[in-house]
A tleap script that builds the chain and sets N, CA, C and O, in Angstrom:
source leaprc.protein.ff14SB
mol = sequence {
  NMET TYR ASN TYR ASN PRO TYR ASN TYR ASN
  PRO ILE LEU VAL ASN ASN ILE GLU GLU ALA
  LYS ASN ALA PRO ILE ASP PHE GLY GLY ASN
  PRO VAL LEU TYR LEU ASN LYS VAL LYS ASN
  GLU VAL TYR LEU LYS GLN PHE ASP MET GLY
  THR GLY LYS THR PHE PHE GLY ARG TYR ILE
  PHE GLU ALA GLU PRO GLU LYS LYS GLN PRO
  LYS ASP GLU LEU LYS GLU LEU LYS GLU GLN
  VAL ALA ASN LEU TYR LYS LEU LEU SER GLU
  LYS GLU THR LYS PRO LYS LYS GLU LYS ALA
  VAL LYS ASP ASP CGLU
}
set mol.1.N position { -3.293 -33.171 -37.180 }
set mol.1.CA position { -3.192 -32.899 -35.758 }
set mol.1.C position { -3.239 -31.391 -35.480 }
set mol.1.O position { -3.926 -30.949 -34.560 }
set mol.2.N position { -2.512 -30.613 -36.273 }
set mol.2.CA position { -2.494 -29.159 -36.096 }
set mol.2.C position { -3.074 -28.502 -37.336 }
set mol.2.O position { -2.917 -29.000 -38.451 }
set mol.3.N position { -3.742 -27.386 -37.130 }
set mol.3.CA position { -4.206 -26.579 -38.256 }
set mol.3.C position { -3.065 -25.668 -38.667 }
set mol.3.O position { -3.088 -24.477 -38.356 }
set mol.4.N position { -2.084 -26.191 -39.347 }
set mol.4.CA position { -0.866 -25.457 -39.659 }
set mol.4.C position { -1.031 -24.665 -40.942 }
set mol.4.O position { -1.236 -25.238 -42.012 }
set mol.5.N position { -0.942 -23.357 -40.835 }
set mol.5.CA position { -0.992 -22.475 -41.991 }
set mol.5.C position { -0.030 -21.337 -41.712 }
set mol.5.O position { -0.389 -20.405 -40.992 }
set mol.6.N position { 1.185 -21.377 -42.257 }
set mol.6.CA position { 2.205 -20.390 -41.908 }
set mol.6.C position { 1.909 -18.971 -42.394 }
set mol.6.O position { 2.492 -18.016 -41.880 }
set mol.7.N position { 1.028 -18.815 -43.357 }
set mol.7.CA position { 0.755 -17.487 -43.899 }
set mol.7.C position { -0.478 -16.848 -43.292 }
set mol.7.O position { -0.858 -15.742 -43.676 }
set mol.8.N position { -1.093 -17.516 -42.369 }
set mol.8.CA position { -2.280 -17.000 -41.714 }
set mol.8.C position { -1.933 -16.768 -40.241 }
set mol.8.O position { -1.494 -17.697 -39.562 }
set mol.9.N position { -2.120 -15.560 -39.743 }
set mol.9.CA position { -1.731 -15.258 -38.373 }
set mol.9.C position { -2.824 -15.558 -37.351 }
set mol.9.O position { -2.735 -15.123 -36.203 }
set mol.10.N position { -3.841 -16.289 -37.755 }
set mol.10.CA position { -4.820 -16.757 -36.782 }
set mol.10.C position { -4.135 -17.795 -35.903 }
set mol.10.O position { -3.475 -18.697 -36.419 }
set mol.11.N position { -4.277 -17.685 -34.600 }
set mol.11.CA position { -3.565 -18.611 -33.725 }
set mol.11.C position { -4.096 -20.031 -33.812 }
set mol.11.O position { -5.280 -20.261 -34.061 }
set mol.12.N position { -3.199 -20.970 -33.602 }
set mol.12.CA position { -3.546 -22.384 -33.556 }
set mol.12.C position { -3.845 -22.713 -32.099 }
set mol.12.O position { -3.059 -22.378 -31.213 }
set mol.13.N position { -4.974 -23.366 -31.846 }
set mol.13.CA position { -5.368 -23.689 -30.473 }
set mol.13.C position { -4.546 -24.869 -29.952 }
set mol.13.O position { -4.420 -25.895 -30.620 }
set mol.14.N position { -3.987 -24.706 -28.745 }
set mol.14.CA position { -3.238 -25.771 -28.074 }
set mol.14.C position { -3.746 -25.897 -26.650 }
set mol.14.O position { -4.409 -24.998 -26.134 }
set mol.15.N position { -3.429 -27.021 -26.019 }
set mol.15.CA position { -3.883 -27.266 -24.653 }
set mol.15.C position { -2.842 -26.915 -23.604 }
set mol.15.O position { -3.194 -26.646 -22.455 }
set mol.16.N position { -1.555 -26.912 -23.981 }
set mol.16.CA position { -0.496 -26.587 -23.021 }
set mol.16.C position { 0.738 -26.092 -23.766 }
set mol.16.O position { 0.786 -26.114 -24.996 }
set mol.17.N position { 1.729 -25.649 -23.009 }
set mol.17.CA position { 2.939 -25.076 -23.598 }
set mol.17.C position { 3.771 -26.145 -24.310 }
set mol.17.O position { 4.426 -25.857 -25.312 }
set mol.18.N position { 3.746 -27.363 -23.800 }
set mol.18.CA position { 4.512 -28.451 -24.425 }
set mol.18.C position { 4.002 -28.748 -25.828 }
set mol.18.O position { 4.784 -29.030 -26.736 }
set mol.19.N position { 2.703 -28.684 -25.994 }
set mol.19.CA position { 2.114 -28.917 -27.305 }
set mol.19.C position { 2.568 -27.839 -28.283 }
set mol.19.O position { 2.823 -28.137 -29.450 }
set mol.20.N position { 2.672 -26.604 -27.831 }
set mol.20.CA position { 3.126 -25.514 -28.695 }
set mol.20.C position { 4.610 -25.655 -29.026 }
set mol.20.O position { 5.025 -25.389 -30.154 }
set mol.21.N position { 5.407 -26.073 -28.045 }
set mol.21.CA position { 6.842 -26.237 -28.293 }
set mol.21.C position { 7.120 -27.349 -29.301 }
set mol.21.O position { 8.074 -27.259 -30.073 }
set mol.22.N position { 6.292 -28.397 -29.299 }
set mol.22.CA position { 6.522 -29.534 -30.195 }
set mol.22.C position { 5.811 -29.398 -31.534 }
set mol.22.O position { 5.955 -30.269 -32.392 }
set mol.23.N position { 5.053 -28.338 -31.733 }
set mol.23.CA position { 4.322 -28.134 -32.983 }
set mol.23.C position { 5.291 -27.700 -34.087 }
set mol.23.O position { 6.360 -27.162 -33.800 }
set mol.24.N position { 4.919 -27.931 -35.338 }
set mol.24.CA position { 5.796 -27.554 -36.456 }
set mol.24.C position { 5.907 -26.039 -36.608 }
set mol.24.O position { 5.031 -25.292 -36.170 }
set mol.25.N position { 6.996 -25.598 -37.233 }
set mol.25.CA position { 7.214 -24.175 -37.494 }
set mol.25.C position { 7.399 -23.963 -38.988 }
set mol.25.O position { 7.538 -24.924 -39.745 }
set mol.26.N position { 7.401 -22.729 -39.402 }
set mol.26.CA position { 7.634 -22.369 -40.789 }
set mol.26.C position { 9.114 -22.038 -40.942 }
set mol.26.O position { 9.604 -21.093 -40.324 }
set mol.27.N position { 9.827 -22.805 -41.758 }
set mol.27.CA position { 11.265 -22.553 -41.951 }
set mol.27.C position { 11.523 -21.370 -42.876 }
set mol.27.O position { 12.678 -21.054 -43.162 }
set mol.28.N position { 10.476 -20.717 -43.343 }
set mol.28.CA position { 10.624 -19.508 -44.149 }
set mol.28.C position { 10.775 -18.263 -43.280 }
set mol.28.O position { 11.041 -17.180 -43.801 }
set mol.29.N position { 10.611 -18.398 -41.963 }
set mol.29.CA position { 10.767 -17.267 -41.053 }
set mol.29.C position { 9.473 -16.611 -40.636 }
set mol.29.O position { 9.487 -15.651 -39.866 }
set mol.30.N position { 8.341 -17.114 -41.134 }
set mol.30.CA position { 7.055 -16.545 -40.741 }
set mol.30.C position { 6.711 -16.973 -39.317 }
set mol.30.O position { 6.892 -18.138 -38.965 }
set mol.31.N position { 6.215 -16.042 -38.491 }
set mol.31.CA position { 5.842 -16.413 -37.118 }
set mol.31.C position { 4.586 -17.274 -37.100 }
set mol.31.O position { 3.681 -17.093 -37.915 }
set mol.32.N position { 4.544 -18.210 -36.161 }
set mol.32.CA position { 3.377 -19.061 -35.970 }
set mol.32.C position { 2.878 -18.828 -34.551 }
set mol.32.O position { 3.645 -18.922 -33.593 }
set mol.33.N position { 1.587 -18.524 -34.422 }
set mol.33.CA position { 0.990 -18.235 -33.126 }
set mol.33.C position { 0.185 -19.426 -32.632 }
set mol.33.O position { -0.529 -20.074 -33.397 }
set mol.34.N position { 0.314 -19.702 -31.335 }
set mol.34.CA position { -0.445 -20.770 -30.684 }
set mol.34.C position { -1.181 -20.152 -29.507 }
set mol.34.O position { -0.602 -19.374 -28.750 }
set mol.35.N position { -2.453 -20.492 -29.349 }
set mol.35.CA position { -3.282 -19.914 -28.300 }
set mol.35.C position { -3.701 -20.986 -27.312 }
set mol.35.O position { -4.230 -22.031 -27.693 }
set mol.36.N position { -3.456 -20.712 -26.029 }
set mol.36.CA position { -3.925 -21.563 -24.945 }
set mol.36.C position { -5.006 -20.779 -24.212 }
set mol.36.O position { -4.701 -19.925 -23.379 }
set mol.37.N position { -6.273 -21.066 -24.519 }
set mol.37.CA position { -7.382 -20.304 -23.940 }
set mol.37.C position { -7.553 -20.558 -22.451 }
set mol.37.O position { -8.005 -19.679 -21.717 }
set mol.38.N position { -7.195 -21.753 -22.001 }
set mol.38.CA position { -7.389 -22.111 -20.598 }
set mol.38.C position { -6.510 -21.245 -19.696 }
set mol.38.O position { -6.964 -20.761 -18.660 }
set mol.39.N position { -5.257 -21.053 -20.091 }
set mol.39.CA position { -4.326 -20.274 -19.270 }
set mol.39.C position { -4.208 -18.822 -19.715 }
set mol.39.O position { -3.443 -18.058 -19.126 }
set mol.40.N position { -4.957 -18.427 -20.751 }
set mol.40.CA position { -4.892 -17.058 -21.277 }
set mol.40.C position { -3.470 -16.712 -21.730 }
set mol.40.O position { -2.947 -15.651 -21.389 }
set mol.41.N position { -2.856 -17.602 -22.492 }
set mol.41.CA position { -1.488 -17.401 -22.962 }
set mol.41.C position { -1.436 -17.547 -24.476 }
set mol.41.O position { -2.237 -18.264 -25.075 }
set mol.42.N position { -0.475 -16.852 -25.082 }
set mol.42.CA position { -0.189 -16.975 -26.506 }
set mol.42.C position { 1.281 -17.327 -26.630 }
set mol.42.O position { 2.129 -16.733 -25.964 }
set mol.43.N position { 1.581 -18.301 -27.490 }
set mol.43.CA position { 2.961 -18.703 -27.736 }
set mol.43.C position { 3.301 -18.340 -29.173 }
set mol.43.O position { 2.463 -18.468 -30.065 }
set mol.44.N position { 4.522 -17.890 -29.397 }
set mol.44.CA position { 4.965 -17.512 -30.727 }
set mol.44.C position { 6.230 -18.296 -31.044 }
set mol.44.O position { 7.181 -18.300 -30.263 }
set mol.45.N position { 6.232 -18.950 -32.181 }
set mol.45.CA position { 7.420 -19.659 -32.650 }
set mol.45.C position { 7.819 -19.071 -33.991 }
set mol.45.O position { 6.983 -18.823 -34.860 }
set mol.46.N position { 9.126 -18.853 -34.136 }
set mol.46.CA position { 9.610 -18.294 -35.398 }
set mol.46.C position { 11.030 -18.790 -35.646 }
set mol.46.O position { 11.863 -18.796 -34.739 }
set mol.47.N position { 11.296 -19.202 -36.877 }
set mol.47.CA position { 12.620 -19.675 -37.258 }
set mol.47.C position { 13.454 -18.484 -37.710 }
set mol.47.O position { 13.015 -17.687 -38.539 }
set mol.48.N position { 14.664 -18.369 -37.159 }
set mol.48.CA position { 15.580 -17.298 -37.543 }
set mol.48.C position { 16.570 -17.878 -38.544 }
set mol.48.O position { 17.419 -18.690 -38.180 }
set mol.49.N position { 16.463 -17.462 -39.809 }
set mol.49.CA position { 17.318 -18.016 -40.854 }
set mol.49.C position { 18.769 -17.588 -40.699 }
set mol.49.O position { 19.666 -18.262 -41.205 }
set mol.50.N position { 19.014 -16.488 -40.013 }
set mol.50.CA position { 20.380 -16.021 -39.827 }
set mol.50.C position { 21.179 -16.895 -38.874 }
set mol.50.O position { 22.354 -17.170 -39.115 }
set mol.51.N position { 20.552 -17.327 -37.805 }
set mol.51.CA position { 21.251 -18.128 -36.796 }
set mol.51.C position { 20.911 -19.608 -36.886 }
set mol.51.O position { 21.643 -20.442 -36.353 }
set mol.52.N position { 19.802 -19.950 -37.559 }
set mol.52.CA position { 19.381 -21.343 -37.647 }
set mol.52.C position { 18.677 -21.821 -36.383 }
set mol.52.O position { 18.453 -23.019 -36.215 }
set mol.53.N position { 18.326 -20.894 -35.493 }
set mol.53.CA position { 17.657 -21.260 -34.246 }
set mol.53.C position { 16.187 -20.854 -34.308 }
set mol.53.O position { 15.768 -20.057 -35.147 }
set mol.54.N position { 15.429 -21.432 -33.389 }
set mol.54.CA position { 14.009 -21.123 -33.296 }
set mol.54.C position { 13.762 -20.230 -32.094 }
set mol.54.O position { 14.237 -20.507 -30.993 }
set mol.55.N position { 13.016 -19.156 -32.313 }
set mol.55.CA position { 12.602 -18.282 -31.210 }
set mol.55.C position { 11.263 -18.790 -30.710 }
set mol.55.O position { 10.364 -19.084 -31.497 }
set mol.56.N position { 11.137 -18.890 -29.378 }
set mol.56.CA position { 9.869 -19.281 -28.771 }
set mol.56.C position { 9.539 -18.242 -27.721 }
set mol.56.O position { 10.311 -18.039 -26.783 }
set mol.57.N position { 8.399 -17.580 -27.866 }
set mol.57.CA position { 7.969 -16.555 -26.912 }
set mol.57.C position { 6.656 -16.952 -26.260 }
set mol.57.O position { 5.784 -17.552 -26.888 }
set mol.58.N position { 6.539 -16.607 -25.001 }
set mol.58.CA position { 5.320 -16.900 -24.242 }
set mol.58.C position { 4.762 -15.574 -23.741 }
set mol.58.O position { 5.471 -14.814 -23.080 }
set mol.59.N position { 3.510 -15.292 -24.045 }
set mol.59.CA position { 2.869 -14.045 -23.659 }
set mol.59.C position { 1.647 -14.368 -22.810 }
set mol.59.O position { 0.784 -15.146 -23.217 }
set mol.60.N position { 1.582 -13.767 -21.634 }
set mol.60.CA position { 0.501 -14.022 -20.691 }
set mol.60.C position { -0.385 -12.785 -20.621 }
set mol.60.O position { 0.101 -11.666 -20.453 }
set mol.61.N position { -1.675 -12.997 -20.752 }
set mol.61.CA position { -2.628 -11.899 -20.662 }
set mol.61.C position { -3.281 -11.946 -19.288 }
set mol.61.O position { -3.948 -12.920 -18.938 }
set mol.62.N position { -3.085 -10.903 -18.529 }
set mol.62.CA position { -3.674 -10.821 -17.199 }
set mol.62.C position { -4.933 -9.975 -17.254 }
set mol.62.O position { -5.061 -9.075 -18.085 }
set mol.63.N position { -5.845 -10.272 -16.370 }
set mol.63.CA position { -7.079 -9.503 -16.307 }
set mol.63.C position { -6.771 -8.098 -15.794 }
set mol.63.O position { -5.914 -7.906 -14.932 }
set mol.64.N position { -7.485 -7.135 -16.340 }
set mol.64.CA position { -7.285 -5.752 -15.896 }
set mol.64.C position { -7.847 -5.572 -14.491 }
set mol.64.O position { -8.944 -6.043 -14.192 }
set mol.65.N position { -7.097 -4.893 -13.634 }
set mol.65.CA position { -7.653 -4.632 -12.300 }
set mol.65.C position { -8.836 -3.679 -12.404 }
set mol.65.O position { -8.888 -2.817 -13.281 }
set mol.66.N position { -9.773 -3.854 -11.499 }
set mol.66.CA position { -10.950 -2.993 -11.519 }
set mol.66.C position { -10.550 -1.572 -11.171 }
set mol.66.O position { -9.790 -1.334 -10.232 }
set mol.67.N position { -11.068 -0.643 -11.935 }
set mol.67.CA position { -10.757 0.764 -11.682 }
set mol.67.C position { -11.728 1.291 -10.639 }
set mol.67.O position { -12.945 1.169 -10.780 }
set mol.68.N position { -11.172 1.872 -9.600 }
set mol.68.CA position { -12.012 2.464 -8.564 }
set mol.68.C position { -12.379 3.876 -8.983 }
set mol.68.O position { -11.592 4.581 -9.615 }
set mol.69.N position { -13.569 4.265 -8.624 }
set mol.69.CA position { -14.005 5.621 -8.931 }
set mol.69.C position { -13.222 6.588 -8.054 }
set mol.69.O position { -13.235 6.458 -6.830 }
set mol.70.N position { -12.543 7.552 -8.658 }
set mol.70.CA position { -11.816 8.519 -7.836 }
set mol.70.C position { -12.801 9.400 -7.066 }
set mol.70.O position { -13.871 9.754 -7.560 }
set mol.71.N position { -12.409 9.731 -5.871 }
set mol.71.CA position { -13.265 10.600 -5.064 }
set mol.71.C position { -13.269 11.991 -5.680 }
set mol.71.O position { -12.246 12.495 -6.144 }
set mol.72.N position { -14.410 12.572 -5.668 }
set mol.72.CA position { -14.516 13.931 -6.174 }
set mol.72.C position { -14.223 14.862 -4.996 }
set mol.72.O position { -15.135 15.352 -4.329 }
set mol.73.N position { -12.938 15.091 -4.759 }
set mol.73.CA position { -12.517 15.879 -3.607 }
set mol.73.C position { -13.011 17.320 -3.695 }
set mol.73.O position { -13.381 17.919 -2.686 }
set mol.74.N position { -13.014 17.865 -4.889 }
set mol.74.CA position { -13.475 19.240 -5.052 }
set mol.74.C position { -14.950 19.354 -4.667 }
set mol.74.O position { -15.354 20.326 -4.029 }
set mol.75.N position { -15.742 18.369 -5.051 }
set mol.75.CA position { -17.166 18.393 -4.705 }
set mol.75.C position { -17.338 18.318 -3.182 }
set mol.75.O position { -18.173 19.023 -2.615 }
set mol.76.N position { -16.553 17.468 -2.528 }
set mol.76.CA position { -16.631 17.346 -1.073 }
set mol.76.C position { -16.243 18.655 -0.392 }
set mol.76.O position { -16.890 19.068 0.570 }
set mol.77.N position { -15.191 19.310 -0.884 }
set mol.77.CA position { -14.761 20.585 -0.302 }
set mol.77.C position { -15.837 21.653 -0.472 }
set mol.77.O position { -16.096 22.427 0.449 }
set mol.78.N position { -16.458 21.694 -1.639 }
set mol.78.CA position { -17.518 22.670 -1.881 }
set mol.78.C position { -18.680 22.454 -0.918 }
set mol.78.O position { -19.245 23.415 -0.395 }
set mol.79.N position { -19.035 21.193 -0.684 }
set mol.79.CA position { -20.118 20.900 0.252 }
set mol.79.C position { -19.758 21.333 1.675 }
set mol.79.O position { -20.599 21.875 2.392 }
set mol.80.N position { -18.520 21.095 2.080 }
set mol.80.CA position { -18.084 21.491 3.417 }
set mol.80.C position { -18.108 23.004 3.576 }
set mol.80.O position { -18.557 23.514 4.603 }
set mol.81.N position { -17.630 23.723 2.570 }
set mol.81.CA position { -17.638 25.187 2.630 }
set mol.81.C position { -19.075 25.700 2.667 }
set mol.81.O position { -19.377 26.635 3.409 }
set mol.82.N position { -19.959 25.103 1.880 }
set mol.82.CA position { -21.369 25.516 1.883 }
set mol.82.C position { -21.978 25.292 3.258 }
set mol.82.O position { -22.738 26.129 3.744 }
set mol.83.N position { -21.653 24.172 3.887 }
set mol.83.CA position { -22.168 23.903 5.243 }
set mol.83.C position { -21.638 24.926 6.248 }
set mol.83.O position { -22.370 25.366 7.135 }
set mol.84.N position { -20.366 25.304 6.108 }
set mol.84.CA position { -19.795 26.306 7.012 }
set mol.84.C position { -20.488 27.665 6.833 }
set mol.84.O position { -20.811 28.330 7.818 }
set mol.85.N position { -20.714 28.074 5.586 }
set mol.85.CA position { -21.417 29.330 5.329 }
set mol.85.C position { -22.823 29.277 5.906 }
set mol.85.O position { -23.312 30.263 6.457 }
set mol.86.N position { -23.467 28.130 5.779 }
set mol.86.CA position { -24.813 27.978 6.310 }
set mol.86.C position { -24.806 28.140 7.829 }
set mol.86.O position { -25.665 28.823 8.386 }
set mol.87.N position { -23.830 27.509 8.501 }
set mol.87.CA position { -23.731 27.638 9.956 }
set mol.87.C position { -23.454 29.072 10.377 }
set mol.87.O position { -24.025 29.554 11.355 }
set mol.88.N position { -22.581 29.757 9.648 }
set mol.88.CA position { -22.266 31.152 9.970 }
set mol.88.C position { -23.475 32.059 9.766 }
set mol.88.O position { -23.733 32.941 10.585 }
set mol.89.N position { -24.209 31.850 8.691 }
set mol.89.CA position { -25.374 32.710 8.440 }
set mol.89.C position { -26.460 32.466 9.485 }
set mol.89.O position { -27.150 33.406 9.880 }
set mol.90.N position { -26.625 31.228 9.939 }
set mol.90.CA position { -27.592 30.941 10.990 }
set mol.90.C position { -27.200 31.627 12.291 }
set mol.90.O position { -28.055 32.118 13.028 }
set mol.91.N position { -25.921 31.657 12.564 }
set mol.91.CA position { -25.432 32.268 13.804 }
set mol.91.C position { -25.659 33.782 13.783 }
set mol.91.O position { -25.998 34.373 14.808 }
set mol.92.N position { -25.474 34.409 12.617 }
set mol.92.CA position { -25.653 35.855 12.506 }
set mol.92.C position { -27.122 36.254 12.577 }
set mol.92.O position { -27.430 37.334 13.083 }
set mol.93.N position { -28.024 35.436 12.096 }
set mol.93.CA position { -29.437 35.800 12.072 }
set mol.93.C position { -30.149 35.524 13.388 }
set mol.93.O position { -31.230 36.066 13.615 }
set mol.94.N position { -29.592 34.716 14.246 }
set mol.94.CA position { -30.219 34.437 15.537 }
set mol.94.C position { -30.120 35.676 16.424 }
set mol.94.O position { -29.076 36.326 16.477 }
set mol.95.N position { -31.200 35.997 17.112 }
set mol.95.CA position { -31.122 37.148 18.010 }
set mol.95.C position { -30.203 36.816 19.190 }
set mol.95.O position { -30.188 35.706 19.723 }
set mol.96.N position { -29.456 37.825 19.555 }
set mol.96.CA position { -28.531 37.633 20.669 }
set mol.96.C position { -29.293 37.690 21.972 }
set mol.96.O position { -30.150 38.549 22.180 }
set mol.97.N position { -28.968 36.771 22.831 }
set mol.97.CA position { -29.591 36.771 24.161 }
set mol.97.C position { -28.768 37.670 25.057 }
set mol.97.O position { -27.563 37.484 25.228 }
set mol.98.N position { -29.445 38.642 25.618 }
set mol.98.CA position { -28.730 39.548 26.502 }
set mol.98.C position { -28.875 39.059 27.937 }
set mol.98.O position { -29.925 38.574 28.360 }
set mol.99.N position { -27.794 39.206 28.649 }
set mol.99.CA position { -27.818 38.819 30.048 }
set mol.99.C position { -28.530 39.877 30.845 }
set mol.99.O position { -28.428 41.074 30.577 }
set mol.100.N position { -29.240 39.410 31.815 }
set mol.100.CA position { -29.936 40.349 32.696 }
set mol.100.C position { -28.915 40.985 33.615 }
set mol.100.O position { -28.144 40.310 34.298 }
set mol.101.N position { -28.938 42.335 33.607 }
set mol.101.CA position { -28.014 43.075 34.463 }
set mol.101.C position { -28.822 43.760 35.557 }
set mol.101.O position { -29.842 44.396 35.289 }
set mol.102.N position { -28.375 43.629 36.731 }
set mol.102.CA position { -29.093 44.202 37.849 }
set mol.102.C position { -28.635 45.656 38.027 }
set mol.102.O position { -27.441 45.935 38.132 }
set mol.103.N position { -29.589 46.555 38.057 }
set mol.103.CA position { -29.258 47.959 38.303 }
set mol.103.C position { -29.170 48.206 39.782 }
set mol.103.O position { -30.013 47.739 40.549 }
set mol.104.N position { -28.170 48.926 40.185 }
set mol.104.CA position { -27.986 49.220 41.626 }
set mol.104.C position { -28.632 50.548 42.008 }
set mol.104.O position { -28.263 51.087 43.052 }
set mol.105.N position { -29.497 51.076 41.305 }
set mol.105.CA position { -30.111 52.333 41.630 }
set mol.105.C position { -31.185 52.231 42.618 }
set mol.105.O position { -31.790 53.240 42.979 }
savepdb mol mol.pdb
quit
């Protein structure tokens, strides 16, 4: 029923947590790993010879959140400053329009 090999740390495939809880363990203290691919979980069973109890651990693997590209704020600031310099240089190179002044002579 189970591919039980206490000295091999390759996980044993199970369909649910109940199947892992009811599976045999190694009374020598070696950990036994069970893998549930459907739920992305790993179960670990290990006999503790000091207390005579069995440790059962459940580990859930969650998908990594997508990393967003950080904004290149320095690049944006450089572009804004370049645009400001461009506007200032255009303003300085344009000929000034002089207002017509009427002479009273």
